[in-house]
N, C-alpha and C positions, 0 to 999 in steps of 0.2 A: 548820533544825537544824545544829549544828557538825559540821565533820569533819575530817579528819585526813590529810594527804599526803605524801609523801617526796619529797624537789624532784624536781623533773621529769618527775612523775607528775599525771595531768589527773584531774578530779572533774566529772560531771554534775551543774548546777545546775537544778532545775525548777520552777516557779511557776504559779499557777491561782488563775482567780476574779476575773480583768481582762481587757480586751480588747488593751491594749498595754503592753507594759514598757519601762523603762529603767534597764539596770544603770551601776553605778558601783562601784570606781572601773575604767575598762577595760582596767585592765594586767592580761595574763594571761590575756586574755578569748579566743575564738574568734567571739565578735558582741556587741553592743551592745544589741541589743532581741530579743524572742522570747520566749517562753515554758520555752524551754530553752537554756543554753547551755554550754560546755564552759570549764572552767579549768584552767589550769595556770600558777600563782603560784607565783615566785622566791623571796615571803617572807611571812611571815603575813597576810594580809588580810580584812577584813570587809566583805565585797561586801555590796553596796546594791541593792535591785530597787524600781523604782515602779511601781507597777500603775495604769492610768487606765481610767475604763469608754467605753465607743463614742461615750458623749455627752458626754465633756471633763467630766462634773459631780464625779465625787470623783478621790481620790486615794488609794495607801494602800501602806504601805511594809513592806519585809519585808527581814532581814539574813541572812546567809550567813559568818557565822565560819568561815575556813579557817587553823589552821594547819597551818603546814609545816615538817617536820623536817628538817635537813640527811642526806645520806646519811652512816654511822660509816664509818671511814677503819681498815683492819689490813691489815698485814703479818706472814704467817707467817717470814717470817725468808728466809738463804738457806739452800740445798741441804746436805744432809751427809753426811757417808761413815762410816761406825762398823765398826769389827771384829763378828763375828757375838758374840754374848753379852753386849753393850755396851748398857746402857741410855744415853740421850740425852734433856735437856732441850729440850720445845718452848715457848719462849718468844714470845707474838706482839706486833707494837706497833699499841698500841690507841686509838682518840681518846678524850677525856675522859667522851665521852655514852654509850659502850657501857655496855650495862646486862645485855647474857645473851652468851654466849661457848659455841658448839659446835664440836667439832672429830669429825672421822669421816675413815675409821672406828674404830672404838673396837679394831680386832686388834691386840695386845702392848702396849695399853695399862697400864702395871704400878702408876702412883700418876696422881693428876688435882687438882690445886689452882691454881682458875681465877686468871689463864687459861693456865696453863699445864698442860700435860700430860709424863708422862716414859715412853717408847716402850722397848721391847725386842724390836724384829721381827729376826725370822729371815731373812726376803727383803725386798728392794727395797718400799718402800710409799710410796704417795703419801698426804700428809696434808693433808684440806682445813681451816679455821678460819673461821668464821662467825658474825659478830659481829651483833648486833640494840641500837638503841638504844629509846627511849621511844615514838617514833612509830611502832617496830615498821620501821623502813628497814634493810637487811643491806645486809654487803659482806663479802667474802670474800675469800681466800688460799689458797694451794697451797706444800706445802713438801716435795722427797723426799726420805728417808733411803734412801740405798745402803748396801748390807751387803756386807761383803764378808769373806770367809775366805783371810790371809793368811799363818798362821801367829805371828804377834805375839801371837795370844793361847795357843799351844801351847807348852808349855815340855817336852823330851825330853832328862833330864839324860846326860851323859857320866861317868860313876861312878856306884858303889853297892859297897855294902861289907855282904853278906848274912853278918852274923857273930852274930846274934840279939841285938844290943844294943838292938834298937828305932827305931835311926834310920838311915836311906836301907837298909832290909834288901833292899826290893824295886824292881826297876825296873819302871818303868810311864809313860806319857803322862800328862801332867795339861794342865787348861787351862782355859776358859772356852768356852761355843758349840760346844762338840763334841756333835756327835750320834752319832756310833759309832767306835770302833776296826774297820776293815773287815778287817785282817788284823795281827799282829804275830809277826816272824820273827827268830831270833836264830843267830847261825854262830860255829863256832869258825873260828881261823885257817886248818883244813884243808878247811871249806867243807862241815861237818858240820851239820846242822840239831840246836841242842840245845834249842830253845823254839820253840812256834809256837800261837796263839790267834786265832779268827777271831769277829767280831762281837758284840764286847763293849764296855761301857762304858767310855770314859773316867775318868780319878781313882779310879779302885780299885785299890790295892794289893793283895787280896785274888786278880786276878787276872792279875798281872806276873809277872816270871818272878823266883823266888826263891834264885838261882844253883844251882838242882841239874839234873840230865838223869839220866833212870831212877834218879831215889834216889840220885845222890850228888853230893856235891857238887863243885863245878868250882873247875879251878884259878883264882890271881891271873893273870889273861889280858887280850887284850883283845879282846869279841867284835866282829860284826859284826850293826845290825841292818836290817830293812824293814821301818817302820809306815806305813801307809795310813788315812789319816783321813778320816772324811764329816762335811763341817761340817752345823751342821743346817740352813744356807744350801742344803744339797744339794751343794756343789762339793767338789771330792775333794782332799785334797796327800798326795804321797808324801813321806817321808824317808828316806834312807841314811845311816848315821854308824856310829860307833863308841863303845862303851860299856866303860869298864873296870871289873873287876871287880878288888877292892880288898878288903882285910881289916882 
């Protein structure tokens, strides 16, 4: 019967019905006689075995065609660093004989168009790509995605105008990849707290400061804020700065 091997693999070839056996070609065989040999061919080979009875009266011939497939090649690419909330597309470099591509884990995969995947991890993640060719031979490669929260994905305005015109009426933190605002506190120039909110989502204008304190509109001035942000990767950033209330 025929068989397939990946290059570097071995197969056991077994025959019966005769007294002695002679195998050829000899390349890749651990022995040239016997009813069972181990073949490790480096190329596709059609092995032949001639069996002879113990009286040397007859011979018979059998064939073992062994198809040898190469090991496919794959490179997942260089390690990448992204800001939390961002997506990145991973495209491996693969050999032309690849017939199947599989990525693991599937965590934070937002789309997949073989051989590429697009991921949006919240935490540092190592992805493994495994490829297979027609002979079932496999190869794999790893790539690390490092996730940081360095403030480049966070926007805190320095002015706002709560005049009811529907444009920039509320002061609130914005950005991508933000898990929660742990606290947002605003003080006037005398250190009096005029706004405070804890544990709320970013990008929500209804939860920001509308420029009032105890139901009264605050005057045009510069106020001081302290904002503590917890990113999706659980890192925490603290911001202190000024916000100008204008009309």
